[in-house]
C-alpha positions in Angstrom: 1.6 -26.7 0.2 4.0 -26.8 -2.6 3.4 -24.6 -5.8 4.0 -26.5 -9.0 2.7 -24.4 -11.7 2.6 -20.8 -12.8 -1.4 -20.4 -11.7 -0.8 -21.9 -8.4 1.6 -19.1 -8.0 -0.3 -16.7 -9.3 -3.2 -17.5 -7.2 -0.9 -17.4 -4.1 0.4 -14.3 -4.9 -3.1 -12.9 -5.9 -3.8 -13.8 -2.3 -1.0 -12.5 -0.7 -1.6 -8.6 -2.4 -5.4 -9.1 -1.3 -4.3 -9.6 2.5 -1.8 -6.9 2.2 -4.1 -4.8 0.9 -6.6 -5.4 3.5 -3.7 -4.9 6.3 -2.7 -1.7 4.6 -6.5 -0.2 4.6 -6.7 -0.8 8.1 -3.4 0.8 8.8 -4.3 3.6 6.8 -7.5 4.0 8.7 -5.3 4.2 11.9 -2.8 6.2 10.8 -5.2 9.2 10.0 -6.1 9.4 13.4 -2.1 10.4 14.3 -1.9 12.6 11.1 -0.9 16.3 11.7 -0.9 17.9 8.6 -3.7 18.5 5.8 -1.4 16.8 3.3 -1.0 13.9 4.8 -4.8 13.4 6.0 -5.6 14.5 2.2 -3.2 11.8 1.4 -4.7 9.0 3.5 -8.0 9.7 2.8 -7.6 9.8 -0.8 -5.3 6.6 -0.9 -8.0 4.8 1.6 -10.5 5.5 -1.2 -8.7 4.0 -3.6 -7.3 0.9 -1.3 -11.1 -0.1 -1.2 -11.4 0.4 -4.9 -8.6 -1.8 -5.2 -10.0 -4.8 -3.2 -12.8 -4.7 -5.1 -11.1 -5.2 -8.2 -9.0 -7.9 -6.9 -12.2 -9.3 -5.7 -13.4 -9.1 -9.6 -9.8 -11.2 -10.8 -10.6 -14.3 -8.1 -13.8 -14.3 -9.6 -12.8 -14.0 -13.2 -10.7 -16.9 -12.2 -13.8 -18.7 -10.9 -12.3 -18.2 -7.1 -14.0 -17.2 -3.9 -11.6 -14.4 -2.5 -9.4 -15.8 -0.3 -6.7 -13.6 2.0 -2.9 -15.6 2.5 -1.5 -14.3 5.3 1.2 -11.6 3.7 4.2 -11.3 6.2 5.7 -8.6 4.1 2.6 -6.4 4.7 2.8 -7.1 8.0 6.1 -6.2 8.5 5.7 -2.8 7.0 2.6 -1.7 9.3 4.6 -3.0 12.0 7.5 -0.9 11.5 5.2 2.1 10.3 3.1 1.7 13.7 6.5 1.5 15.4 7.9 4.9 13.9 4.8 6.8 14.4 4.6 5.9 18.2 8.2 6.5 18.8 7.8 10.2 16.8 4.8 10.9 18.5 5.5 13.9 20.6 6.6 16.1 17.2 3.7 16.3 14.9 6.1 17.4 12.4 8.0 13.6 12.7 4.8 12.1 13.2 3.7 13.3 9.5 7.2 12.6 8.2 6.6 8.9 9.6 3.6 8.1 8.0 4.3 9.4 4.6 8.1 7.4 4.7 5.3 4.2 5.9 3.3 5.1 3.1 6.1 5.4 0.3 7.4 2.2 1.4 4.1 0.6 1.1 3.5 1.6 -2.5 6.9 0.5 -3.9 5.8 -2.9 -2.6 2.4 -3.1 -3.6 4.0 -1.7 -7.3 6.2 -4.5 -7.2 3.9 -7.2 -6.4 1.2 -5.5 -8.8 4.0 -5.9 -11.8 4.9 -9.2 -11.0 0.9 -10.5 -11.1 0.7 -8.4 -14.4 3.1 -10.3 -16.3 1.4 -13.8 -14.8 -2.0 -13.0 -16.0 -0.6 -11.6 -19.4 1.7 -14.9 -19.7 -1.6 -16.7 -19.0 -3.6 -15.1 -21.5 -5.9 -13.3 -18.5 -6.2 -9.9 -20.3 -9.1 -8.4 -17.8 -7.6 -9.4 -15.1 -4.0 -7.8 -16.6 -6.6 -5.1 -17.3 -7.8 -4.9 -13.6 -4.1 -5.2 -11.8 -2.9 -2.7 -14.3 -5.8 -0.2 -12.7 -4.4 -0.8 -9.5 -1.0 -0.7 -10.3 -1.6 3.0 -11.6 -3.1 4.4 -8.7 -0.2 2.7 -6.5 1.9 4.4 -8.7 0.8 8.0 -8.9 0.1 7.4 -4.7 4.0 7.1 -5.1 4.7 10.3 -7.2 2.5 12.0 -4.8 4.0 11.3 -1.3 7.4 11.6 -3.0 6.7 15.2 -4.3 5.1 16.2 -0.7 8.5 14.8 0.8 10.7 17.9 0.7 7.6 19.9 2.4 7.0 17.5 5.4 11.4 17.0 5.4 11.5 20.9 5.8 8.7 21.1 8.6 10.2 18.3 10.3 14.0 20.2 10.3 12.4 23.5 11.5 10.8 21.7 14.0 13.7 19.8 15.0 15.8 23.4 15.0 13.2 24.7 17.4 13.9 22.0 19.7 17.4 21.9 19.6 
């Protein structure tokens, strides 16, 4: 179906991030089983709860717009999940590398989500949808905070991985 209006494009993008959030939630729940460090486990547990809230916020957005929540297959999310799972499998023999792979994959996801929410917020504001923009901004703030948390933990995770690598050499 051809998209011909800002509202149609907005609804498509809304369905896209709705699908992405579901895919990312499932991936986080799976990755939790592979995590080794307390840091990565806590990060995943916290973000699982936030992702569930973000999905609820998106469902509210659909409702405000008079629509039923509908997922639009998100190839970007599918690719990020596939890439992340592949790297976790490839590093599975070295726990510190698994944790680093999980954190790195989550960081990529956060930046994808941040870009998506920023575009949606601009669209909502242009359409005069202030409550929609507020809910989407709530999701954006959580994504930005999570990205910052991951990035602040990366030096420690990298250091642990480097120590593991030097022991194996």
